[in-house]
C-alpha positions as CSV (number, residue, x, y, z in Angstrom):
1,X,-0.1,0.0,0.1
2,X,1.6,3.4,-0.9
3,X,0.8,6.9,-1.3
4,X,2.4,9.0,-4.4
5,X,3.8,12.6,-4.0
6,X,2.4,14.4,-6.6
7,X,3.0,18.1,-7.8
8,X,0.0,20.1,-7.5
9,X,-2.0,23.4,-7.7
10,X,-4.0,24.6,-4.8
11,X,-7.1,27.3,-6.3
12,X,-8.2,29.7,-3.4
13,X,-12.1,30.8,-3.8
14,X,-13.4,33.2,-1.6
15,X,-16.8,32.0,-3.1
16,X,-16.9,28.9,-4.6
17,X,-20.6,28.7,-5.8
18,X,-19.0,31.4,-8.2
19,X,-16.9,28.5,-10.0
20,X,-19.6,26.1,-9.1
21,X,-21.9,28.3,-11.5
22,X,-19.2,28.8,-13.9
23,X,-18.6,24.9,-14.7
24,X,-21.2,25.5,-18.1
25,X,-20.7,29.1,-19.3
26,X,-19.3,27.7,-22.6
27,X,-22.0,26.6,-24.9
28,X,-19.9,23.2,-26.3
29,X,-19.2,21.7,-23.2
30,X,-18.8,22.0,-19.2
31,X,-15.7,22.5,-17.1
32,X,-17.2,19.8,-15.1
33,X,-15.4,16.3,-16.1
34,X,-12.0,18.4,-15.7
35,X,-12.7,19.2,-11.8
36,X,-14.1,15.9,-11.3
37,X,-10.6,14.5,-12.4
38,X,-8.6,17.3,-10.9
39,X,-8.8,15.2,-7.6
40,X,-7.3,12.1,-8.9
41,X,-4.0,13.7,-10.0
42,X,-3.9,11.7,-13.0
43,X,-3.7,12.0,-16.8
44,X,-5.8,14.5,-18.9
45,X,-6.5,15.5,-22.0
46,X,-7.8,18.9,-23.2
47,X,-9.3,18.8,-27.1
48,X,-9.1,22.1,-28.7
49,X,-9.8,23.0,-32.2
50,X,-5.9,24.0,-32.8
51,X,-4.9,20.8,-30.9
52,X,-4.7,18.3,-27.8
53,X,-3.2,19.5,-24.5
54,X,-1.9,16.7,-22.3
55,X,-1.8,17.2,-18.8
56,X,0.4,13.9,-17.4
57,X,-0.8,15.2,-13.5
58,X,-3.7,17.2,-13.0
59,X,-4.2,17.3,-9.6
60,X,-5.9,20.4,-8.0
61,X,-6.6,21.9,-4.7
62,X,-9.4,23.7,-3.7
63,X,-9.7,25.9,-0.9
64,X,-13.0,28.0,0.1
65,X,-16.2,28.9,1.3
66,X,-19.3,28.4,1.0
67,X,-22.9,29.9,2.3
68,X,-24.6,27.7,4.8
69,X,-27.1,26.9,1.1
70,X,-25.3,24.4,-0.9
71,X,-28.0,23.6,-3.4
72,X,-26.7,25.9,-6.0
73,X,-23.7,24.0,-6.4
74,X,-24.6,20.6,-5.4
75,X,-28.4,19.8,-5.5
76,X,-29.1,17.1,-8.0
77,X,-25.1,16.1,-8.2
78,X,-25.1,12.7,-9.1
79,X,-21.8,12.4,-10.3
80,X,-19.5,12.7,-6.9
81,X,-18.5,16.0,-6.8
82,X,-20.1,16.5,-3.6
83,X,-17.7,13.9,-2.5
84,X,-14.6,15.1,-3.4
85,X,-14.7,18.1,-0.5
86,X,-13.9,18.0,3.0
87,X,-16.2,20.1,4.9
88,X,-15.7,22.3,8.4
89,X,-18.5,24.6,9.6
90,X,-17.2,26.1,12.3
91,X,-18.9,28.3,15.0
92,X,-19.4,31.8,14.5
93,X,-16.3,33.5,16.2
94,X,-16.7,35.9,19.4
95,X,-17.1,39.4,19.0
96,X,-13.4,41.0,19.9
97,X,-13.2,45.0,19.9
98,X,-10.6,46.2,16.9
99,X,-7.2,46.5,17.8
100,X,-3.7,47.8,16.6
101,X,-1.9,44.5,18.0
102,X,-0.8,41.8,15.5
103,X,0.5,38.6,16.8
104,X,3.8,37.0,14.9
105,X,3.6,33.7,13.2
106,X,6.2,31.7,14.5
107,X,9.3,31.1,12.7
108,X,8.9,27.5,13.1
109,X,5.9,27.5,11.5
110,X,6.9,29.2,8.1
111,X,10.6,26.7,8.3
112,X,8.2,24.1,8.0
113,X,6.1,25.3,5.0
114,X,9.3,26.1,3.6
115,X,10.4,22.7,4.0
116,X,7.1,21.5,2.2
117,X,7.1,23.8,-0.7
118,X,11.4,22.7,-1.4
119,X,10.2,19.5,-1.5
120,X,12.3,18.0,-4.5
121,X,9.7,17.5,-7.5
122,X,11.6,17.4,-10.8
123,X,14.7,16.0,-12.6
124,X,18.0,18.0,-13.5
125,X,15.7,18.7,-16.9
126,X,12.8,19.6,-15.3
127,X,10.4,17.0,-15.7
128,X,8.0,16.0,-13.3
129,X,9.2,12.9,-10.9
130,X,6.4,11.6,-8.8
131,X,7.8,9.8,-5.3
132,X,5.7,6.5,-3.7
133,X,5.3,6.6,0.0
134,X,4.4,2.9,1.1
135,X,2.5,2.5,4.3
136,X,3.9,0.4,7.1
137,X,3.2,-2.6,7.7
138,X,1.2,-1.8,11.0
139,X,-0.2,1.5,9.3
140,X,-1.5,-1.5,6.4
141,X,-3.4,-2.9,9.0
142,X,-4.9,0.1,11.0
143,X,-6.1,1.5,7.6
144,X,-8.1,-1.9,6.8
145,X,-9.6,-1.9,9.8
146,X,-11.3,1.6,8.4
147,X,-11.9,0.3,5.8
148,X,-14.2,-2.5,7.2
149,X,-15.9,-0.1,9.1
150,X,-16.1,2.3,6.0
151,X,-17.7,-0.6,3.9
152,X,-20.5,-1.2,6.9
153,X,-21.0,2.2,7.1
154,X,-21.7,3.2,3.8
155,X,-24.6,0.7,3.7
156,X,-26.5,2.8,6.5
157,X,-26.2,6.0,4.1
158,X,-27.7,7.5,0.9
159,X,-27.8,9.9,-1.5
160,X,-25.0,12.8,-0.9
161,X,-24.0,11.5,2.7
162,X,-23.0,7.7,0.7
163,X,-21.1,10.3,-2.2
164,X,-19.4,11.5,0.5
165,X,-18.3,8.7,2.8
166,X,-17.2,6.6,-0.6
167,X,-14.5,8.8,-0.6
168,X,-13.6,8.1,2.9
169,X,-11.0,5.8,2.2
170,X,-8.9,8.1,0.0
171,X,-9.8,11.2,1.9
172,X,-8.2,9.2,5.0
173,X,-4.6,8.3,2.9
174,X,-4.5,12.0,2.2
175,X,-4.9,13.0,5.4
176,X,-2.4,10.2,6.7
177,X,0.1,11.6,4.2
178,X,-0.4,15.1,5.0
179,X,-0.2,15.1,8.8
180,X,3.1,12.8,8.2
181,X,4.7,15.8,6.0
182,X,3.8,17.8,8.6
183,X,5.1,16.8,11.4
184,X,8.3,15.5,9.3
185,X,8.7,19.3,8.5
186,X,8.1,20.6,11.9
187,X,10.5,18.6,13.1
188,X,13.1,19.4,10.7
189,X,12.4,23.3,11.1
190,X,12.8,23.2,14.8
191,X,16.0,21.2,13.7
192,X,17.6,23.3,11.6
193,X,18.5,27.1,11.0
194,X,19.7,26.8,7.3
195,X,20.5,23.8,4.8
196,X,17.0,23.1,4.4
197,X,17.2,22.6,1.0
198,X,20.0,19.9,0.8
199,X,18.6,18.2,4.1
200,X,14.6,18.1,3.0
201,X,15.5,15.8,-0.1
202,X,17.7,13.1,2.7
203,X,15.4,13.4,5.2
204,X,11.7,12.9,3.6
205,X,9.7,9.8,5.2
206,X,10.1,6.7,3.8
207,X,6.7,5.3,5.3
208,X,3.5,6.9,6.3
209,X,3.4,4.9,9.9
210,X,0.6,3.6,12.1
211,X,0.5,7.0,14.1
212,X,-0.8,9.2,11.0
213,X,-3.2,7.0,9.7
214,X,-4.3,6.0,13.2
215,X,-4.8,10.3,13.6
216,X,-6.2,10.7,10.3
217,X,-8.8,8.5,11.4
218,X,-9.9,10.4,13.8
219,X,-9.9,13.7,12.1
220,X,-12.2,12.4,9.1
221,X,-14.6,9.9,11.5
222,X,-14.6,12.8,14.3
223,X,-14.6,16.3,12.6
224,X,-15.0,15.9,9.1
225,X,-17.8,13.6,9.5
226,X,-20.4,15.3,11.3
227,X,-19.6,18.3,9.6
228,X,-20.3,16.9,6.2
229,X,-23.2,15.5,7.2
230,X,-24.8,18.8,8.5
231,X,-23.5,20.6,5.5
232,X,-24.7,18.3,2.9
233,X,-27.9,17.8,4.2
234,X,-28.3,21.4,3.9
235,X,-28.7,20.5,-0.2
236,X,-32.4,20.3,-1.2
237,X,-33.9,21.5,2.2
238,X,-37.7,22.7,1.7
239,X,-38.9,25.7,2.5
240,X,-40.4,24.6,5.9
241,X,-37.0,23.2,7.7
242,X,-34.8,26.3,6.0
243,X,-37.6,29.0,8.5
244,X,-37.3,25.6,11.3
245,X,-33.5,26.2,11.5
246,X,-33.9,29.7,11.1
247,X,-36.2,29.6,14.4
248,X,-34.1,27.7,16.4
249,X,-31.0,30.2,15.6
250,X,-33.1,32.9,16.7
251,X,-34.1,31.2,20.1
252,X,-30.2,30.6,20.4
253,X,-29.3,33.6,19.9
254,X,-32.0,35.7,22.4
255,X,-31.5,32.5,24.6
256,X,-35.4,32.7,24.7
257,X,-36.6,30.1,27.0
258,X,-40.7,30.7,26.6
259,X,-42.3,32.3,23.4
260,X,-45.4,32.9,21.6
261,X,-46.5,32.2,18.2
262,X,-46.8,35.5,17.6
263,X,-43.4,36.4,18.7
264,X,-42.1,34.0,16.5
265,X,-43.7,35.0,13.6
266,X,-43.0,38.3,13.8
267,X,-39.6,38.7,15.2
268,X,-37.9,34.9,14.1
269,X,-39.7,35.2,11.1
270,X,-40.1,38.6,9.7
271,X,-43.6,37.9,9.3
272,X,-42.8,35.7,6.1
273,X,-45.7,33.5,7.2
274,X,-49.6,33.9,8.4
275,X,-50.3,32.7,12.2
276,X,-51.6,29.0,10.7
277,X,-48.2,28.2,9.0
278,X,-46.4,29.6,11.6
279,X,-48.9,27.3,14.2
280,X,-47.7,23.8,11.9
281,X,-43.8,25.4,12.0
282,X,-44.0,25.0,15.9
283,X,-46.1,21.8,15.9
284,X,-42.7,20.2,13.9
285,X,-40.3,22.1,16.9
286,X,-42.9,20.3,19.3
287,X,-42.8,17.0,17.8
288,X,-39.0,17.4,17.3
289,X,-38.1,17.8,21.1
290,X,-37.4,21.5,21.0
291,X,-40.4,22.9,22.0
292,X,-42.9,22.1,24.8
293,X,-46.3,23.7,24.2
294,X,-48.0,25.5,27.8
295,X,-51.9,25.8,27.6
296,X,-53.4,28.4,30.3
297,X,-56.9,28.0,30.6
298,X,-58.5,31.8,31.0
299,X,-62.6,32.7,31.7
300,X,-61.9,33.7,27.6
301,X,-59.7,32.1,25.0
302,X,-56.8,30.0,26.2
303,X,-53.1,31.3,26.5
304,X,-50.6,29.1,24.5
305,X,-46.7,29.3,25.1
306,X,-44.1,27.3,24.3
307,X,-41.3,26.5,26.6
308,X,-37.9,26.2,24.8
309,X,-35.4,22.5,25.4
310,X,-32.7,24.2,27.3
311,X,-30.5,21.5,25.5
312,X,-30.9,24.1,23.1
313,X,-28.7,26.8,24.7
314,X,-26.1,23.6,25.3
315,X,-25.4,23.7,21.5
316,X,-23.6,26.5,19.5
317,X,-25.8,28.5,17.0
318,X,-24.7,26.7,14.4
319,X,-24.9,23.1,15.6
320,X,-29.0,24.5,16.7
321,X,-29.7,25.2,13.2
322,X,-28.5,21.8,11.9
323,X,-29.6,19.7,14.3
324,X,-32.6,17.5,12.9
325,X,-34.2,16.7,16.8
326,X,-33.6,17.2,20.2
């Protein structure tokens, strides 16, 4: 079992929806096949009227952000595009006042990045030379355990979540390689004050050890997997589900312990729904366990209010909006 250390590029976009929206900008074809294959690092041929262009190793890493609703990018996607990304949906940062203070980047971190950028990737003639890095025996055993687990896990999933889990094995291998090389680069930067070009070539990892595979599995399963589920479940949300999550985030942000229907309709939903639709929304949140209806009988019309499940306030705002039930 081995990993290839290829040479690739990184595309950084502030808003990835623009990239996906331009896939079909040409009348005679789509850019989608190009970006699908850019994940593999394999050979790619571009056919033009003037001739063919061959890319021997097409590998592009994409880094960017999405709006919480991913429908514009992945709705109707059945080609596995959504499975090629690792997702992170962090909580909004806490408020901090403006300051002129700046934090310095640690020199060891810069040296580690420098060591990675100076890894040899070309021969004396300028040609690309890939390098194979093998998994150790223990690492292979650890990886096989993960493969058995993910094979069973995929049977429990469907749709976009199944597509994403289907790339789990490749993602873990890539993460393991990344962690191994980062560990090597950090250790190297801590011991060297110069001469990185020469020593980096001789000290480059020969094997990916089991500790890095184990760390990659944990990172994938405990961080990226729940974030991916939360993100991918935004695809194709109905208006009703979107409104429910909007109300949950409003409750959490305003620390509401008890609310009325009209309060939700006016303040949380901006009068987007009428009283009947708002009532249906509240009934759904009661069924999910986030609210509990309380009725007070009076001489006239009964008063209805809803108490909020305290669990909501133990979640961060985005987790509350993503949760399906209490």
